[in-house]
N, C-alpha and C positions, 0 to 999 in steps of 0.2 A: 513318472512312469511313461513308457512309450508304448505305441501300438503299431506293429508291422502288419501290413495288408499286403498278401502275395498272390498276384495272379499266376498260378501254376500252368505252365505250358503242358500241352497234351504229351504224355509219355514220361513226365517228370513227377507225377503224383506220388508214386510210391517212394521214389527217392527222397522227396522232400518230407514225407511222413517219417520215414526211417530216421532222416536226420534230426527232425524236431523230437522224436522220442528219445534219442540218444542224447540230445542236449538236455533232455528233462525239463522242458518248459511247457507251460500251459499254452494250449493252442485250440483253435475252433475252425472246422473245415466245412464248406459247403459246396454243393455241386454248382458248376457254372452252367447256366441255362440260356446264355445270350447268343449261342450258336457261333461263337467266336473260337479261336485256336487256343482255348484255355480249358483244362479239365476241371479246375476247382479254385476256390477262393480261400485262403487261409488267413485267420487273424490271430496274432500272437501279441498279448499283452505281456510286457517285461520291463525290467529295469534298464535305465540308459546304460549301464556298464556292460550289459550282455548283447546290446545291438550289434556292435562291431563284428563280434564273433559269429553271430547267426548270419549276418549279411555275407562276410567271407564264405561262409560254407554254402550259401545259397548261390554265391557267384561261381564257386568251384562245380557246382551242379549244373550251371548254365541257365540258371533261372533268369539272370539279367538280361541275356542276349535274346531270349524269345517271349519273356514275360515282363511282370513288373514287380517292383517292391517299393512300397511307399512307407514313410516313417512318419508319424505324428505324435504329438504330445497328448498324453492323457491327464485331465484334471483329477479324476477319481476313479477308483474301481470299487463298485459295491458288491462285494462277494466274499463270505465269511472263509469259503474253501480256498480261494486265491490268497487271501491274506494269510491263512494258515500255511500254505505251501511256500509263500515268501518268507515267513518267519523261520521255517524249517531250514531253508536253504541258505539264510543269511548268517554272518557271523557277528560278533560284537565289534569286530574292526572294519566291517564293511561299510563302504560308502553308500550314501543314499541319495536321493534325487535332489535333495536341497543342500546337501553339505559338500558334495564334491565329486560324485561320480563323473568321469570324464566322459563327454559325449562321443558318439561314433564319428569316425572321420566323415562320413557321408554328411552327417548333421552338421559337422564343423565346416566342411566345404559350401554347404548351402547356406549357412548363415554368413560365411564370408563373402560369397558371391552377392549376397543380397545387400551388404553394406559397403562393397568395394567401388561400385561405379560412381562417378561424379554427376549425379542427377541435378536437376534444376533445384529441387529442395536443398540439396546439399550445398550448392553455391549460395543459395539465398540465406540459410541458416549461417553460413561462414561470414557472409556480409554483415548481418544483423548483430551477430556475436561480437564481431571484430569492432563494429562501430560503438556498441555499447562499452566494450573494453576500452577503447580509445577515450570514450567520455569519461570513464572512471579514472583513467590515467590523468587526463586533464584536471579532474576534479580533485586528484589525490585521494580517491576514495577506494579502499581496498575492498569495501562491501559491493560496491558497484562492478569492479574488476572480478571479483569471484563470482557475482551473479551471472555475469555474462557467459560464463564457462558452462552454465547448465543446458544452453541451447546449441553450444559447439558440436558439429558432428565429426571431428576429426579422428575420432577412435576408429571407425570402420576401415578406411583404407589403410591406416597405419598397422592394424592387426591382420588384415587380410593378406598384405604382402608376405608376411611371415608364414601364413597359412598356405600360400602358393609355393613357397619355397619348400616347406616340409612335406607337401603332398605332391611335388613335382608337377605342379599346375602352372606352367608358364603364362597361359592367358590370364589367370587370376593375379599373378604377380605383376605383369605388365600393367593391367588395368589399375591396381592398387597403387602402383608408383605413380602413374600419371595423375591419378586422383589426389594423392599426397602433394604433388608439385603443384598441381592446380589449385587446391585449397590454400596452400601458402601464398601463392601469387596473388589470389583473390584477397586474401586476408591483408597482405601488405598494401595492395592497392586501394582497397576500400578505406583502410586506415589513413593512407596519404591524402586520398581525395577528401575525406572528413575532415582531417586535421587541416588541409588546406583552406577549406571553407572556414573553419573556426579561426584560422591566422587572419583571413581577410576580414571577417566581420566582427570577431570579439576580441581575440589575443594577439594583436600584430606584433607585439614585441616580447612575447613570453619566452623565457629561458627554459625551455623544457627540462634540462638537466638538474635544475634546482627544485623540480618536483620529486618527492621522495619515492612515489611509486615508479616513476620513469628511472630515477637513479638506481634502483634496485635491478633494472633489467639492463642498464648500461654497464654497470660494474658488479656482476654477480660473484658469488664465491663458488668453491668446489661442491658445495652442498646443492647447488642447482643440478649437477649431474646425478645425484642421487635421487632427486624428485622425478627426472626424466626415466632412469632405469626402473624405479619402482612402479611407475606409470605403465611402462611397457610390460613388466611382469603381471600387474593387476590386470591390465587389457586383455592378455592372452588368456588368464585364467577365467576372466568373465566370459569371454567368447566361448570357452570349451565347457562351461558348467551353466548352472541356471542362475547365476548372480546376474543382476541387473547391468547390462552393458552400458545403458545410458549414464547410471549412477557413477561406474568407474570412468567413464568418458569424460568426466569433469577433471579427473587428475591429468589426463592427457591434454586436455584443452588448456589447463593451467600452465602446462610446460611449453605450449606453443603460441596460444593466442595473444597473451600480453607482450611477449617478446616481439611478434611479429607486428602488433600495433605499434610498439615502441619504434620499430623500423620505419613504419608509415610516418610516425611523428617526425623522426629525424630528417626523412625526406622532404616532409612538408615545410619544415623550419629550416631547412639547410644546414643541419647539424650532421655533419660527416660521422663525427666521433660516435654520437648516439646510434646512427644508422649502421655503421660497421660493427660495433660491439655487440648490438642486440642481434644483428643478423648473424654474427658468429654464435651467439646463444641460441638462435632458432635451429641452426644447423647441427649443433652439439645434441640438443634435445631431440629433434627428429631421428637422427642417426641412433641415439641411445635408445629410444623407444622401440625402433626397429630390432636392434640387436637384442635387447631384453626380451622382446616377444618371441624372436625366433629361437633363442635358447629355451625359452620356457615351453614352447611347444615341442621342441626336440626331447627334452627331458621328460615331458609327459608321455612321450612313446608314440607320437603321431608319425606315420609313414605311409608311403603310397600303398595302394591296395595290392599292386602287382608286385612280386619280389623282385623282378628284373628292373623295375623302376627305382627300387629303394637305392641302389648304388648311385645312380644318377642323381637322386634327391640328396644323397649325403655329400657328394662332391659340390652340389650347388649351395648347399647350407653351409659347409665349411668354407668354401670360396667367398660367399656373400657375408657371412659372419667375420672372417678374417679382414676383409676390406672395410667393414663397417667399424670393427675395433680399431683398426689403424687409424681410420679418419677421426674417431672419437678422441683417441689418444693425443693425435697431433693437434686437434682444435682444443682439447681440453688443457693444453700447455698454457693457454690465455686465462683459464680458470686458475690454475695454480698461481700465476703471476698475481691475479686479482685477489686471491685469498691471502697471499703474503701481504699485499698492500693493506687489505683489510685489518689483518692483525697488527700490522705496524701502526696503522691509524688509530685503532682502539687503545694501543699502549700509548700512543702520543696523548690521547684524550685523558687518559687516567693519569699521566704524569702532569698534564696541565692543571687538572683538577686538584692534585696534591699541592702543586706550586701555589695556585691561587688560594686555596685553604690556609697556607703558611704565611698569612698577612695579618695585620692589625685590624682588617675590616671584616665584617660578616659577610660571606658569600651567598648571594641568592641563586645564581646560575652561572654555568659556564657553558658557552655555546662555541662550536668550531664550524667555520664555513670552509669549503673545499673548492678547488678547481678540478674539474674532470677532464683527463686526458684519455687516451685510448688506453682501456684496461687499468688505468691507475687514477687515484683521487689524491691530490696534494693539498694539504692544509694551507690556507692563505690568510685567514683572520681568526683571532681569538677574542671573542666578546665576554666580558666578566661583568655582572650586575652585582653590586655590593650595597650595604649599609654601613655608613661611617667609613673610617679610615683616612689616612693622609692623601693630600694630593699628589699628582705625578707619579701614581703607582704604576701606570701602564709602561714606563720606561724600565722600571725594575723587573716587572713581569716579563717583558720582552727578553730582557738580558738574561734572566734566569732560564726562561724556556728555551733560548738559544744554547745556553751552556749545557743544559741537561739533556735536550733532545737532538742537538745539532740541526735544528731546523729554525729558520729565520721567518717569522711571520708577523703580520701586523697585529697589534694588540689595541682593544678598545676597553676602557674601564668606564662604566656608567654607575656614578652614585646615586642613591635615592634621591638626594636633594637636587639633582639635575645636572651636577658637575660632570663633565665628560673629560677624559684625558685619552690621548692617543699615542701610540708609538709605532711608527712605519718601520718596514723592513729596511735595513740598513742599504741594501743594494737596490731597493725599489724607490722610485720618485713618483709611483702612482698613488693619488689621494685614496684615503681610506673611505669606503662608503659606510657611514654610520647606520645601524639598525633602527628601525622605526616599529614602533608598536601598530602603526596604522597599515603596515604593509599586508598585501593580499597574501594568505599563507601559501599560496601556488608559487608565489614569487619570492618568498623568503630564502635566503641563502644559509639559514641555520638549520641544523637537526641535532 
C-alpha cells in the first residue's frame, strides 16, 4: 500500500477534489492552517498500481509546480470500510503489493537515484566483497565465493542506468554508468592488491589456472551469458516491485565479482591469459545485465512523465540497446568458441574412459589434465589408476587414444601395487610430471 500526501495550492482545491472523486479513490482532506500558500492537505491511501495515474493527473492540474506530492509506503491500514472498497475494486487477476504491482515512475526514479551514486559505503562493500571472493577462489571454495556475493552492492548502478534511459534522466544515467565503471575498477584493483600480497607471503609459485574455481572464469561457456541476462531481468523487476533488491543483487554480483577477482588474480600472478579471458567475461556480463534490465523496464511500460520527452527516451533506449546488443554479440563469440571447446573436451574424456575400460585391468579412475590457452583448453596428460593388468599399458593406451581422438597426449598408468608406466607424446620431449597424492588440491592439475 501507498500513502499520497498532497499539499494543495490555493485555487486548486476544487480541481483536486473533483479529480479524486472521479478516480473513485478513498481520500481525507484537512484545512491548511500554517498560513502558507496552501489551501488544504489531502491524504490518499491506495495501491501501488494506482499511484502513477493519480500523480499524472495531479501534475496536469499544476499541483507539482506550486505544491507538494509525497509518496510513502504503508505497512497496514486498519479499516474495514477501506478493505471492503479495495476488494470491490479489485479483480481476481489484479496485482497486489506483494506479487507484482509495478510501482510508479516517481518511486522508481527515487529508488534508482538512491542506489546509483558511488558512495563511500559502495566502494567499501565492493572492496570487502572482492577480497572475500578472491580468497574463495584461492581456496577453491565455491561456498566462500558465493558468500561474498551477499554484501556486493553492484546491483544499484547496473539497474539505475536503465532507469535513467527509460525515464529520459540523463543525470541518473551518467551517474550510474560512472558508478559501474568505478565499482569494476575498484573490484579488479582490490583483487590484484590482495592476490599480490598472497603471492608474496603464501603462494609465490601458485598456478592459478589449475584452480577449478578460477578455471571456470577463465574458460566459461555460453551459459555464462544466460546467467548475466537473467540477473539483469531479475534486478529490474526487483527494483520495480516489493521484491528484496539485496536478495536479487546476489545474482548480479555472481556475474561480476568472481570474474573481476579472477582478473585481479591474473594481474597479480602475471597470467595474461587469465586476466584477458576473465576481463572479457566481465565486459560481457556487465553489458548483458544492462541490456536485459533496459529491455525489462521498457516492456513494463516505464516512460517519461511528459509526452514530448517520450520520443527522446525511445530514441535513447533504441540507440543504447542496439550498441549493447552489438557489443554483447561481438564479445560473446569468444563464449561460442569456448563452448565448442568444452563440448569437444567432454567428448574426449568420455572416449578416454571407454578406451581405459576396455583393458584387462580394473580401472579405479581416469583423470585428464589440461593446458589453458586464450579461450581454449587442450588436454595434455591422461592419468589412469588401475588394479591388476599387464605392464606397459600406457603405450597401448596412448596409441589407441591418438587413433580414436586424433589427439596426442601423455599417458600415465598407475597400478595399485605401485608400478607406474608412462607414454609421452610422440612430438614432445618434455618430461611427464607424475601425480602425487600429497599435492595440495589447489595445485592439482587434474579434475
